[in-house]
C-alpha positions as CSV (number, residue, x, y, z in Angstrom):
1,M,-1.0,13.7,27.2
2,E,-0.7,15.4,24.1
3,N,3.3,16.3,24.2
4,L,3.6,12.4,24.2
5,I,2.6,12.0,20.3
6,A,5.6,13.4,19.0
7,L,7.7,10.6,21.4
8,L,5.5,7.7,18.8
9,V,7.6,8.7,15.7
10,A,11.0,9.8,18.0
11,A,11.4,5.9,19.0
12,P,11.4,4.0,16.3
13,L,12.9,7.4,14.1
14,L,16.1,7.3,16.8
15,G,16.3,3.6,16.5
16,A,17.1,3.8,13.2
17,A,19.2,6.4,13.5
18,V,21.6,4.7,16.4
19,L,21.2,1.1,14.5
20,L,22.0,2.7,10.9
21,C,25.1,5.2,12.2
22,G,26.2,2.9,15.1
23,G,28.4,0.7,13.0
24,R,29.5,-2.7,13.5
25,R,29.8,-2.3,17.2
26,L,26.0,-2.9,18.0
27,D,26.2,-5.9,16.7
28,R,25.2,-7.8,19.0
29,S,23.0,-5.8,20.6
30,G,21.2,-4.1,17.4
31,H,18.2,-6.2,17.3
32,W,17.5,-5.8,21.3
33,I,18.0,-2.2,21.0
34,G,15.8,-2.0,17.6
35,T,13.0,-4.3,19.7
36,L,12.6,-2.3,22.9
37,L,12.7,1.2,20.8
38,A,9.7,-0.5,18.9
39,V,7.7,-1.3,22.5
40,A,8.4,1.5,23.4
41,S,6.6,3.3,20.8
42,F,3.8,0.8,21.8
43,A,4.1,1.5,25.2
44,V,3.7,5.5,24.6
45,G,0.2,4.4,22.2
46,V,-1.1,2.5,25.3
47,L,-1.0,5.3,27.4
48,L,-2.4,8.2,25.2
49,F,-5.4,5.5,24.3
50,A,-5.8,5.0,28.7
51,D,-6.0,8.5,28.2
52,M,-8.5,9.0,25.7
53,L,-10.7,6.5,27.3
54,G,-10.9,8.7,30.0
55,K,-12.7,11.3,28.1
56,D,-16.2,11.9,26.2
57,A,-16.1,10.8,22.8
58,E,-16.2,14.7,21.5
59,H,-13.1,15.6,23.5
60,R,-10.6,12.8,22.6
61,A,-8.8,14.0,19.7
62,L,-5.1,15.7,20.8
63,H,-2.8,18.1,19.0
64,Q,0.6,18.6,19.0
65,S,2.5,21.4,17.0
66,L,6.2,21.2,16.6
67,F,7.1,23.6,14.5
68,S,6.9,25.9,11.6
69,W,8.5,23.7,9.0
70,I,7.9,26.1,5.8
71,P,6.3,29.5,6.9
72,V,6.5,31.7,4.1
73,E,3.7,34.4,2.5
74,G,0.8,33.0,1.3
75,F,2.4,29.0,2.3
76,Q,2.6,27.6,5.6
77,A,3.4,24.4,6.5
78,D,3.6,23.1,10.1
79,V,5.0,19.9,11.6
80,A,2.5,19.2,13.8
81,F,0.0,16.1,14.9
82,Q,-3.5,14.8,15.3
83,L,-4.2,12.0,17.8
84,D,-8.0,11.2,17.0
85,Q,-9.9,7.8,17.5
86,L,-9.1,6.8,13.6
87,S,-5.0,7.5,13.8
88,M,-5.0,5.8,17.6
89,T,-6.3,2.6,16.2
90,F,-3.6,3.0,13.3
91,V,-1.1,3.4,16.1
92,L,-1.9,0.7,18.5
93,L,-2.3,-1.6,15.2
94,I,1.3,-0.3,13.9
95,T,2.8,-0.3,17.4
96,G,1.3,-3.8,18.8
97,V,2.0,-5.8,15.7
98,G,4.9,-4.2,14.4
99,S,6.6,-4.8,18.2
100,L,5.6,-8.8,18.0
101,I,7.6,-8.8,14.4
102,H,10.7,-7.4,15.9
103,V,10.3,-10.0,18.6
104,Y,9.7,-12.6,15.8
105,S,12.3,-11.4,13.8
106,I,14.7,-12.2,16.5
107,G,15.1,-16.1,16.0
108,Y,14.2,-15.6,12.4
109,M,17.4,-13.2,11.7
110,E,19.7,-14.7,13.9
111,H,22.6,-16.0,11.7
112,D,22.0,-13.1,9.6
113,E,25.4,-11.4,9.6
114,R,23.8,-7.5,8.7
115,R,20.8,-8.1,11.4
116,R,21.5,-4.6,12.8
117,R,20.8,-3.2,9.7
118,F,17.4,-5.1,9.5
119,F,16.3,-3.9,12.8
120,G,17.5,-0.4,11.8
121,Y,14.9,-0.7,8.5
122,L,12.1,-1.9,10.5
123,N,12.9,1.3,13.0
124,L,12.5,3.2,10.2
125,F,9.7,2.1,8.3
126,L,7.7,2.0,11.7
127,A,8.4,5.7,12.0
128,A,7.4,6.3,9.0
129,M,4.0,4.6,9.0
130,L,3.7,6.6,12.2
131,L,4.1,10.0,10.9
132,L,1.3,9.1,8.2
133,V,-1.4,8.1,10.3
134,I,-1.0,10.8,12.8
135,A,0.1,14.2,10.9
136,D,-2.5,17.2,11.2
137,N,-2.1,17.8,7.1
138,Y,-1.5,16.0,3.6
139,L,1.6,17.6,3.0
140,L,3.1,15.9,6.2
141,L,1.3,12.7,5.7
142,Y,3.1,12.8,2.2
143,V,6.3,12.8,3.9
144,G,5.4,9.8,5.8
145,W,3.7,8.4,2.7
146,E,7.7,8.7,0.8
147,G,9.6,7.7,4.1
148,V,7.1,4.2,3.9
149,G,8.3,3.8,-0.1
150,L,11.7,4.7,1.1
151,A,11.6,1.3,4.0
152,S,9.7,-0.8,1.7
153,Y,12.4,-0.4,-0.7
154,L,15.3,-1.2,1.8
155,L,13.4,-4.1,3.0
156,I,12.0,-5.5,0.2
157,G,15.4,-5.6,-1.2
158,F,17.4,-6.5,2.6
159,W,18.9,-9.8,0.6
160,Q,20.3,-7.4,-2.8
161,H,22.6,-10.7,-3.1
162,K,19.7,-12.2,-5.2
163,P,18.8,-10.6,-8.4
164,S,15.1,-11.6,-7.8
165,A,15.1,-9.0,-4.5
166,A,16.6,-6.2,-6.0
167,T,14.8,-6.0,-8.9
168,A,11.5,-6.9,-6.5
169,A,12.2,-3.7,-4.7
170,K,12.9,-1.6,-7.4
171,K,9.4,-3.0,-9.1
172,A,7.5,-1.8,-5.9
173,F,9.3,1.9,-5.5
174,L,9.0,2.3,-9.2
175,V,5.1,1.0,-9.3
176,N,4.8,3.4,-6.3
177,R,5.9,6.5,-7.5
178,V,3.0,6.2,-10.1
179,G,0.3,6.1,-7.2
180,D,2.4,9.4,-4.8
181,M,2.2,11.5,-8.5
182,G,-1.5,11.0,-8.0
183,L,-1.5,12.4,-4.1
184,S,1.1,14.7,-4.8
185,I,-0.9,16.7,-7.5
186,A,-3.9,15.9,-5.7
187,I,-2.0,18.4,-2.3
188,M,-1.3,21.0,-5.0
189,L,-5.3,20.9,-6.1
190,M,-6.0,21.5,-2.4
191,F,-3.7,24.3,-1.9
192,T,-5.5,26.0,-5.1
193,T,-8.2,25.1,-4.0
194,F,-8.7,25.8,-0.3
195,G,-5.3,27.6,0.6
196,T,-4.3,25.0,2.7
197,F,-4.1,21.5,3.1
198,A,-4.8,20.8,7.0
199,F,-7.2,18.5,7.1
200,G,-10.4,20.1,9.4
201,P,-9.8,23.5,7.0
202,V,-9.9,21.2,3.6
203,L,-12.7,18.6,4.5
204,E,-14.9,21.3,6.3
205,S,-14.9,22.9,3.4
206,T,-16.1,20.5,0.6
207,G,-19.4,21.6,0.6
208,E,-18.2,25.2,-0.5
209,T,-16.3,23.4,-3.5
210,S,-17.4,22.8,-7.3
211,E,-18.4,18.6,-7.5
212,G,-16.2,18.8,-10.6
213,M,-12.9,19.4,-8.5
214,L,-13.9,17.4,-5.8
215,T,-14.1,14.5,-8.0
216,A,-10.6,15.3,-9.5
217,I,-9.1,15.4,-6.0
218,G,-10.6,11.9,-5.1
219,L,-9.6,10.0,-8.0
220,L,-6.0,11.7,-7.9
221,L,-6.1,10.3,-3.7
222,L,-7.7,6.9,-5.4
223,L,-4.6,6.5,-7.8
224,A,-2.1,7.0,-4.7
225,A,-4.5,4.6,-2.5
226,C,-4.1,2.0,-5.5
227,G,0.1,2.3,-5.4
228,K,0.3,1.9,-1.8
229,S,-2.3,-0.8,-1.2
230,A,-1.7,-2.9,-4.3
231,Q,-4.9,-2.4,-5.7
232,V,-5.9,-2.1,-9.7
233,P,-4.1,-1.3,-11.8
234,L,-0.9,-1.0,-9.6
235,Q,-0.9,-4.2,-7.9
236,S,1.6,-6.2,-9.7
237,W,4.1,-5.1,-7.1
238,L,2.8,-7.2,-4.3
239,G,3.9,-10.9,-5.2
240,D,7.0,-9.9,-6.5
241,A,7.9,-8.1,-2.8
242,M,7.9,-11.4,-1.3
243,E,11.5,-11.4,-1.9
244,G,12.5,-9.5,1.4
245,P,12.9,-11.4,4.8
246,T,9.5,-13.3,5.9
247,P,8.8,-10.7,8.8
248,V,9.2,-7.5,5.9
249,S,6.0,-9.6,4.5
250,A,4.0,-9.6,7.7
251,L,5.0,-6.2,8.4
252,I,4.3,-4.6,4.4
253,H,0.8,-7.3,4.3
254,A,-0.8,-7.1,7.9
255,A,-0.5,-3.6,9.5
256,T,1.7,-1.2,7.9
257,M,1.6,0.1,4.0
258,V,-1.0,-1.8,1.9
259,T,-3.2,-0.4,4.5
260,A,-2.3,3.1,4.4
261,G,-4.5,3.5,1.0
262,V,-7.6,2.5,3.2
263,Y,-6.5,5.5,5.9
264,L,-6.3,7.6,3.3
265,I,-9.6,7.4,1.5
266,T,-10.9,7.2,4.5
267,R,-9.6,9.8,6.6
268,S,-10.7,11.9,3.4
269,G,-14.3,10.4,3.4
270,A,-15.8,14.2,3.3
271,I,-14.3,14.6,-0.1
272,F,-15.6,11.4,-1.5
273,N,-18.9,11.7,-0.1
274,A,-19.6,15.3,-1.9
275,A,-18.1,13.4,-5.4
276,P,-20.3,10.5,-6.1
277,D,-18.0,9.5,-9.3
278,A,-15.2,9.4,-7.3
279,Q,-16.6,7.2,-4.4
280,L,-18.1,4.6,-7.1
281,A,-14.5,4.4,-8.5
282,V,-13.7,3.8,-4.7
283,V,-16.2,0.5,-5.2
284,I,-15.5,-0.5,-8.2
285,V,-11.4,-0.4,-7.8
286,G,-12.4,-2.8,-4.6
287,A,-14.8,-5.2,-6.3
288,V,-12.4,-6.1,-9.0
289,T,-9.4,-6.0,-6.7
290,L,-10.6,-8.6,-4.3
291,L,-11.6,-11.2,-7.1
292,F,-8.7,-10.4,-8.8
293,G,-6.2,-11.2,-5.7
294,A,-8.2,-14.2,-4.9
295,I,-8.0,-15.8,-8.0
296,V,-4.4,-15.2,-8.0
297,G,-4.4,-16.6,-4.5
298,C,-5.9,-20.2,-5.6
299,A,-2.8,-20.8,-8.7
300,K,-0.1,-19.7,-6.4
301,D,2.6,-22.8,-4.8
302,D,4.6,-20.7,-3.4
303,I,3.5,-20.3,0.4
304,K,3.7,-16.9,0.7
305,K,3.0,-15.4,-2.6
306,A,-0.6,-17.2,-2.0
307,L,-1.1,-15.3,1.2
308,A,-0.2,-12.3,-0.8
309,G,-3.1,-13.4,-3.6
310,S,-4.8,-13.2,-0.1
311,T,-3.5,-9.6,0.9
312,M,-4.6,-7.9,-1.9
313,S,-8.2,-9.3,-2.0
314,Q,-8.2,-8.9,1.6
315,I,-7.5,-5.2,1.1
316,G,-9.9,-4.6,-1.9
317,Y,-12.9,-5.4,0.4
318,M,-11.7,-2.6,2.4
319,I,-11.5,-0.3,-0.3
320,L,-14.7,-1.0,-1.5
321,A,-16.3,-0.6,2.2
322,A,-14.3,2.9,2.4
323,G,-15.8,3.8,-1.2
324,L,-19.3,2.8,0.1
325,G,-19.4,5.8,2.1
326,P,-20.9,6.1,5.7
327,I,-22.0,2.9,5.8
328,G,-18.7,1.4,5.2
329,Y,-16.3,3.4,6.5
330,A,-16.2,2.0,10.0
331,F,-16.1,-1.4,8.9
332,A,-13.0,-1.0,6.4
333,I,-11.5,0.2,9.5
334,M,-12.3,-3.1,11.9
335,H,-11.7,-5.7,8.9
336,L,-8.2,-4.1,8.7
337,V,-7.7,-4.6,12.4
338,T,-9.0,-7.7,12.6
339,H,-6.8,-8.6,9.0
340,G,-4.2,-7.1,11.1
341,F,-3.9,-10.3,13.7
342,F,-4.8,-13.2,11.4
343,K,-2.6,-12.0,8.0
344,A,0.6,-11.8,10.0
345,G,0.3,-14.6,12.0
346,L,-0.4,-16.2,9.1
347,F,2.8,-14.5,7.9
348,L,4.7,-15.5,10.6
349,G,3.5,-19.1,10.1
350,A,4.4,-19.3,6.6
351,G,7.9,-18.0,8.2
352,S,8.1,-20.5,11.0
353,V,7.3,-23.0,8.4
354,M,9.8,-22.2,6.0
355,H,12.3,-21.9,9.0
356,G,12.0,-25.9,9.2
357,M,11.4,-26.8,5.8
358,N,15.1,-24.7,4.8
359,D,13.9,-21.9,3.6
360,E,11.5,-24.0,1.1
361,V,8.3,-22.2,-0.2
362,D,6.7,-24.3,-2.7
363,M,4.0,-26.0,-0.4
364,R,4.1,-29.3,-3.1
365,K,7.2,-30.5,-1.1
366,Y,5.2,-29.8,2.3
367,G,2.8,-32.1,3.8
368,G,2.5,-33.4,6.8
369,L,3.8,-30.9,8.7
370,R,1.3,-30.4,11.3
371,K,2.8,-33.5,13.2
372,Y,5.8,-31.9,13.3
373,M,5.2,-28.4,14.0
374,P,2.1,-28.0,16.1
375,V,2.2,-24.7,17.4
376,T,3.0,-23.3,13.9
377,F,-0.1,-25.8,12.6
378,V,-2.6,-24.6,15.4
379,T,-1.9,-20.9,15.5
380,F,-2.2,-21.0,11.3
381,G,-5.0,-22.9,11.0
382,L,-6.4,-20.4,13.6
383,G,-5.4,-17.7,11.3
384,Y,-7.1,-19.4,8.5
385,L,-10.2,-19.9,10.3
386,A,-10.5,-16.2,10.8
387,I,-9.4,-15.5,7.3
388,I,-12.1,-17.7,5.5
389,G,-14.8,-16.1,7.6
390,F,-15.4,-19.1,10.2
391,P,-18.5,-17.9,12.5
392,G,-17.3,-17.1,15.8
393,L,-14.1,-16.0,15.0
394,S,-12.6,-12.1,13.6
395,G,-12.8,-12.5,10.0
396,F,-16.2,-13.5,10.4
397,W,-17.5,-10.1,12.2
398,S,-15.7,-7.8,10.3
399,K,-15.9,-9.1,6.8
400,D,-19.7,-10.3,7.3
401,K,-20.4,-6.7,7.9
402,I,-18.6,-5.2,4.6
403,I,-21.1,-8.1,2.3
404,E,-24.0,-6.3,4.3
405,A,-22.8,-2.8,3.7
406,A,-22.0,-3.5,0.2
407,F,-25.5,-5.5,-0.7
408,A,-26.9,-1.9,1.4
409,Y,-24.9,0.0,-1.7
410,D,-28.4,1.4,-3.1
411,D,-32.0,-0.1,-3.9
412,G,-31.1,-0.6,-7.3
413,I,-28.7,-3.1,-8.8
414,R,-25.7,-1.8,-7.8
415,G,-26.6,-3.2,-4.2
416,W,-26.5,-6.7,-6.0
417,I,-23.7,-6.4,-7.7
418,F,-21.3,-5.2,-5.2
419,G,-22.9,-7.9,-2.9
420,G,-22.7,-10.9,-5.0
421,V,-19.0,-10.0,-5.7
422,A,-18.0,-9.6,-2.2
423,L,-20.2,-12.9,-1.2
424,L,-18.3,-14.8,-4.3
425,G,-14.9,-13.7,-3.0
426,A,-15.6,-15.0,0.6
427,G,-16.2,-18.5,-1.1
428,I,-12.8,-18.1,-3.5
429,T,-11.3,-17.1,0.0
430,A,-12.2,-20.4,1.7
431,F,-10.9,-22.5,-1.4
432,Y,-7.6,-21.1,-1.8
433,M,-6.8,-21.1,2.2
434,T,-7.8,-24.1,2.5
435,R,-5.6,-24.9,-0.3
436,V,-2.9,-24.3,1.4
437,M,-3.7,-25.6,4.8
438,I,-4.6,-29.2,3.1
439,M,-0.7,-28.6,0.9
440,T,0.9,-27.5,4.1
441,F,-0.2,-29.6,7.1
442,F,-2.2,-32.5,5.7
443,G,-1.5,-35.4,3.9
444,E,2.0,-37.4,3.1
445,K,5.4,-35.9,3.2
446,R,6.4,-35.1,-0.2
447,W,9.5,-33.2,0.4
448,Q,13.0,-34.9,-0.8
449,P,16.4,-34.2,-0.9
450,D,18.1,-30.8,-2.0
451,E,20.4,-30.8,-4.8
452,S,23.5,-31.2,-2.0
453,G,21.8,-34.2,-1.0
454,N,20.3,-32.4,2.3
455,E,17.0,-33.5,3.1
456,P,14.9,-31.0,5.3
457,H,14.0,-31.8,9.2
458,P,11.0,-30.1,10.0
459,H,10.8,-29.3,13.6
460,E,8.8,-26.7,15.9
461,S,10.7,-22.7,15.7
462,P,11.9,-21.3,18.6
463,K,9.6,-19.8,21.3
464,S,10.9,-15.9,19.9
465,M,9.0,-16.7,16.9
466,T,6.0,-18.9,18.9
467,I,5.0,-16.4,21.3
468,P,4.1,-13.3,18.6
469,M,2.3,-16.1,16.8
470,I,0.7,-17.4,19.5
471,V,-0.8,-13.8,20.4
472,L,-1.6,-13.3,16.6
473,A,-3.9,-16.2,17.2
474,F,-5.6,-14.9,19.8
475,G,-6.5,-11.5,18.5
476,S,-7.6,-13.5,14.8
477,V,-10.2,-15.1,17.0
478,F,-11.2,-12.4,19.6
479,A,-10.8,-9.6,18.3
480,G,-13.9,-9.2,15.9
481,G,-16.2,-10.6,18.5
482,L,-14.7,-7.6,20.9
483,F,-15.3,-4.5,18.8
484,S,-19.0,-6.5,17.3
485,L,-19.9,-6.5,20.9
486,N,-22.6,-3.4,21.7
487,E,-21.2,-1.9,18.3
488,S,-18.1,-1.0,20.1
489,F,-15.9,-0.2,17.5
490,V,-18.4,1.5,15.6
491,K,-19.1,3.6,18.6
492,W,-15.4,4.3,19.1
493,L,-14.5,5.7,15.2
494,E,-18.3,7.4,15.2
495,P,-17.0,10.9,16.2
496,V,-14.2,10.9,13.8
497,T,-15.7,9.3,11.1
498,Q,-19.7,9.4,9.8
499,F,-21.7,6.2,10.2
500,E,-25.0,5.0,9.0
501,H,-26.4,1.8,9.9
502,P,-26.6,-0.3,6.1
503,H,-29.8,-1.8,5.0
504,P,-29.2,-4.3,2.5
505,V,-31.3,-5.4,-0.1
506,I,-31.7,-8.4,1.6
507,S,-32.6,-9.9,4.9
508,V,-29.1,-9.9,7.4
509,P,-30.1,-13.3,8.2
510,A,-30.1,-14.8,4.7
511,I,-27.1,-12.7,4.1
512,T,-25.1,-14.3,7.1
513,A,-26.3,-17.9,5.8
514,S,-25.7,-17.5,2.1
515,T,-22.1,-16.6,3.8
516,V,-21.5,-19.6,5.5
517,V,-23.1,-21.5,2.4
518,V,-20.6,-20.4,0.2
519,L,-17.5,-20.9,2.7
520,L,-18.4,-24.3,3.0
521,L,-18.9,-24.9,-1.2
522,G,-15.2,-23.6,-1.5
523,A,-13.1,-25.6,1.6
524,A,-15.0,-28.4,0.1
525,L,-14.6,-27.9,-3.2
526,A,-10.7,-27.1,-2.0
527,Y,-10.9,-30.4,0.0
528,V,-12.1,-32.6,-3.1
529,M,-9.7,-31.4,-5.2
530,Y,-6.3,-31.6,-2.9
531,G,-7.2,-33.4,0.2
532,R,-8.9,-36.4,-1.4
533,K,-6.3,-37.0,-3.9
534,P,-2.8,-36.9,-4.4
535,V,-0.9,-33.9,-4.2
536,P,1.8,-33.8,-7.5
537,V,5.3,-32.5,-6.8
538,T,5.3,-30.7,-10.2
539,A,2.6,-28.6,-10.9
540,P,-0.1,-29.9,-13.3
541,R,0.0,-27.7,-16.8
542,G,-4.0,-26.4,-15.9
543,S,-6.5,-24.4,-17.8
544,L,-6.0,-20.9,-19.4
545,L,-7.2,-19.3,-16.2
546,T,-5.1,-21.5,-14.2
547,R,-1.8,-20.5,-16.5
548,A,-2.6,-17.1,-16.5
549,A,-3.5,-16.7,-12.9
550,R,-0.1,-18.4,-12.1
551,R,1.2,-15.4,-13.9
552,D,-0.5,-12.9,-11.9
553,L,-3.8,-12.8,-14.3
554,L,-1.2,-11.1,-17.1
555,Q,-0.8,-7.8,-14.9
556,D,3.2,-7.3,-15.4
557,D,2.2,-8.2,-19.6
558,L,-0.3,-5.5,-19.3
559,N,1.9,-2.8,-17.5
560,H,4.9,-3.9,-20.0
561,V,2.6,-3.0,-23.1
562,V,0.5,0.3,-21.9
563,L,3.4,1.6,-19.0
564,V,6.5,0.6,-20.4
565,R,5.7,0.5,-24.2
566,G,3.7,3.6,-23.8
567,G,6.3,5.3,-21.8
568,E,8.7,4.2,-24.7
569,H,6.6,5.6,-27.7
570,L,6.1,9.1,-25.4
571,T,9.7,9.7,-25.3
572,R,10.4,9.0,-28.8
573,S,7.3,11.5,-29.2
574,L,8.4,14.1,-27.2
575,V,12.4,13.5,-28.9
576,Y,10.6,13.5,-32.2
577,V,8.9,17.4,-31.3
578,D,12.1,18.4,-29.4
579,H,13.8,17.8,-32.9
580,T,11.5,18.7,-34.8
581,M,9.9,21.8,-33.6
582,V,12.0,23.0,-30.5
583,D,14.9,22.8,-32.2
584,G,14.0,23.8,-35.8
585,V,13.0,26.4,-34.3
586,V,16.0,27.5,-32.0
587,N,18.3,26.2,-35.2
588,G,16.2,28.1,-37.6
589,T,16.6,31.4,-36.1
590,A,20.0,30.9,-35.4
591,A,20.5,30.1,-39.1
592,G,18.6,33.3,-40.1
593,F,20.3,35.7,-38.6
594,G,24.2,34.0,-39.3
595,G,22.9,34.2,-43.1
596,L,22.0,37.7,-42.6
597,S,24.9,38.5,-40.9
598,G,26.9,36.9,-43.6
599,R,25.8,39.1,-46.1
600,M,26.2,42.4,-44.2
601,R,29.7,41.1,-43.4
602,K,30.7,41.6,-47.4
603,M,29.6,45.2,-46.9
604,Q,32.5,45.9,-44.5
605,N,35.7,44.7,-46.6
606,G,38.4,47.2,-45.4
607,F,38.9,48.7,-48.9
608,A,38.6,52.7,-48.9
609,R,37.7,53.2,-52.5
610,S,34.6,50.9,-51.4
611,Y,33.6,53.2,-48.8
612,A,34.7,55.9,-50.5
613,V,31.8,54.8,-52.9
614,S,29.7,53.9,-50.8
615,M,29.5,57.7,-49.4
616,F,29.1,59.0,-52.7
617,G,26.4,57.2,-53.5
618,G,24.5,57.5,-50.5
619,T,24.8,61.5,-50.5
620,A,23.6,61.1,-54.0
621,I,20.8,59.5,-52.7
622,L,20.7,62.1,-50.6
623,I,20.7,64.8,-53.0
624,A,18.0,63.1,-55.6
625,A,15.8,62.5,-52.6
626,T,15.8,66.3,-51.5
627,L,15.5,67.5,-55.1
628,L,12.7,66.1,-55.4
629,M,10.5,66.6,-52.5
630,R,10.7,70.3,-53.6
631,A,9.9,69.4,-56.6
632,V,6.7,68.2,-55.5
């Protein structure tokens, strides 16, 4: 079965090549080709998963080596794949949710004249993400990592005729390059430290390496994760990425790109376990980001940007859990999978609403849509209940486990701090998601005719869009409960990721009760503010915090000061050093030799009498010197 692993990447990669190079002759069938090859990759994943289940837990990992990529003395890089329980989880999520998004896109992009190219980019994205998670070494992972960055740039800027889309794509590309530098330097340190960058030898040799070196590698890996997973301080690109078509938002924000950082940290768990300072940094970044994203989500009137803030926050939960070490790795991946279901469903639901509202994204111009779009309302509603952690649904099982693990971080103040932050984040999540539900589906209609006099006529989306939403809704309801049954998901991952049962500083029933109470308080507050009062069509000025949240808590301003202005000052300083020191030394040396040669040139003037005088003078000096030597 290991010979099938390469087909996981080959199928969507073939689709990308055919669709992007096949020309306009494939315009009528390109979307079907892209979708079928995505489904084919999912089918291969299911076959490999079934084969894994038939083996003992310790012998499930598969390995396939294709060829030697860079064979030189002292440096060996192979194109080889590793499929174990962790990578298989990602394979099924990426190909499963990715295939549903392909199906959804058939209807959503039906009238786009560049639909074939769009499906080619989707296939390229799947191929790069699959390469990232099945690579057996960090260098090949880096290839997939950069491929995901390229594909995201192409998809976010797909409607490049819009200046905002072109700018958003460039911003995502540049911000991610900052994080990518961290990964590239980390790989260099791995090779100089361990002599290899293959997962096995690197992770098995952490006990023989200094803590300082492991801390440096861990912090660089964290920087890479911050870029791809939109964590503080490299989170600014995620909200702007909403400029791409809605299926892109679902693909990037649910099952693929933003989860890459969580995978990287979890896969590198042995490094972080041996570097407590780097591990603490991961926890801090996750805790800060989960609050940051939640606060931003509270102030957005654009339905997609509100969900983008939610994604930032939920990935923060996963990063926090991954930083908790063995008590959190499995829960981070579990929440990643359940989040893949309900967040993809929420984004596709948002796209369905936009489809029925002439692409309007301002929730203040919605209202009462549950009567016009019943399937969208029910599926979006189930995703809403799942993400806020309503008891029994998927988010309840996965996010509550992270909160418990956070309270078990240690027996001191850290457990209370990080547990409290995770609990507070649950309350804010309930607030902003209830706000989205009320403003979109409840109350009186608030839409008005546009400048051309065309009034939206909301209606349910076609089956090609609603069927994927229904499938994802089932995952939003049942996935978490199935994973928690007899700790099945933890046991599935345990041969790959270490696991220790958390022991919170307060009892688990008390944590569960507190989470439910905080959830209800957040939802109730949103109902009081938006359900019992008319929603104004124009947003009020709001408090200082509200105005800051509308501007993404000034993250772009901070980046401009720190990165743009800082880069400008650094560049000017380097130019000054180059002109005054480097060029000064070079030009000074040249001027010195030029002056010396100018003076020496005067001795060669072409007059024979000058040469005769010089020869006579030289002879006289030599005779005088000889006589003086003899006299002495």
